[in-house]
N, C-alpha and C positions, 0 to 999 in steps of 0.2 A: 547723382541723382535728390531729387528735395526729399525733404527731411518736415513733420511737421509745424517745427517749428519755423522754416523756413516760408509752408505755403500760408502762415496765418500772419507771418510778416506782410506776404505778398496780396496776402487779401483784404488786410489792411490797409495795404497805401492803393489800394487801386477801388476800392469799395468801402472803407470805412470801419470804422468800430461795426461790433454787432453784438447786439442785442436780444434774447431769443425770451418766449417766455414758455408758460407750458401748456399743454391743446389747454385749449378752454369747451365749452359746451356753446355749441353756437344760441345766439341770442335769436328771441321769436319778434317778429317786430318789431327790430328794435336794436341802439345801436350799444355794443358792450368794450368798454375802453382798454385796448391793448396793452399801449405806452402809454408814457407819460412824458414828459419835453417839459424841462425846467433850466432858467438861467442864460434863454439867450437861442438863437435856432439854429436849426441845423436845415445840412443838405441831401436828401437821401439818396442813398449810394444805391441800395435794394430794398426793397415791402412786398415780401412776397407769404402768404399761409400756405400750408402744409395739412390736406388730410391726414388724421388719424382715424377717425369713426366717420363710416358711410353717412354723407348726406341725404336726407330723405324729406317729405314734405312737398305740400302741392306748389313745386316751380318755386322754389326758394331763389329769389337773385340776391346778391351783396356784391356791398363794394365798401373804400376807406373813406373816411370820411377826418379828418384835421380839425380839431375845434378849438382856435385858440383862446388864452386867460383872457383875456381883451380885446372884441372882437367880434367878428360874425363866421361862425362852421361854413365849410364848404367840402363842397366835396374831391377828393384828392382821386379819385376812381367813378365812371359812369358804373352803370349797375351790369353784372354778370351774371346767367342762371346758370346757378349750380349744384340745379337738379341730381340726383345719384352720384352724386362725385364722391368716386373709390377714395380708398385707402392710398395716398399714397399722389393724389392728383393735387396741382397747385396750383393758388394763383396769387397772380403777378401786379403789382400797379405799375402803368410807363410811366414814361418822362412829363408828359402832357397831362394839367389836372382837367381832372373829369373826363377824360379819354376811357373806355371801356375797357372794366379787369380784364387784363387775361385769365380767360379760365379753360381750364383742361380734365374734361372730366370724371376724363382713364386716364389711368395712373402709370403712363406712357413715363420713357427714362427721360425724359428729359422737356423743360418747356422755355418761353420765350421768355428771355430775361429784356430791364427798359432798356438798356444803355449803363452812359454814363455822363452824370451832369443831373443831378435830378431834382425833385419840389424843393423848394426853401417852405420848413414848417417852422412856425412861428412856437414861441412854450404856449403849452396848452397842452391836450390831447388828442393822439390817436387811434378814433376808434373801427369798429368790424361791423359793421351794417349789413343785416339781414332781410328783408320783405317778408317772406310769408311767416302766419300764428301757428303755423305747426312744424316750422322749419326744427329736425333731428339733427344730431351728428355733434365733428367737433373738428379744429383749427386749431393746428397753432400756428403763429406769427413770428417771423423772425422780420427785424429791420436792420440793416446795414447800413451806418451815417457818419459824415464830418461833420464836427461842430463849428460854427460860423463864430462865435462868442465866445470867451474865457470859458466860463465861470457854467458852459450848456452840460446839462445831465440828459439820460436819459435811460427811464428806466421801464421794468416791463411789468404788466400791475394782473 
């Protein structure tokens, strides 16, 4: 039977290292930084948000955005409507850049994952963008990543 230690080792081997921030109030018509990537590039194994406070507002839509230290920001996912997402709902970034965010507004027991071999992100920030000026609620963001360069670090903001 697997132990927590074995489970952790298997998870790291399959998805990469895990970084998780505290739940944050969703931004209102803005992008908030949720992770900072420094020292080199990463490959994302899994990036998702978990709703911790019900999402409210006039049809808020959300997406993740990569903003490199040098270069131009790009959408990691297309926007997905998160209106009335329940506590326990999940938003998942797909493998293909700018493809719609996988959104489940009901707190079902499962959510579609992206598969293995994810997007490559340059040093800079990963942000969570919400489009409604009256958006409310909170999301906890989790990132599993594989460092592609020796000095790479990732921290939750």
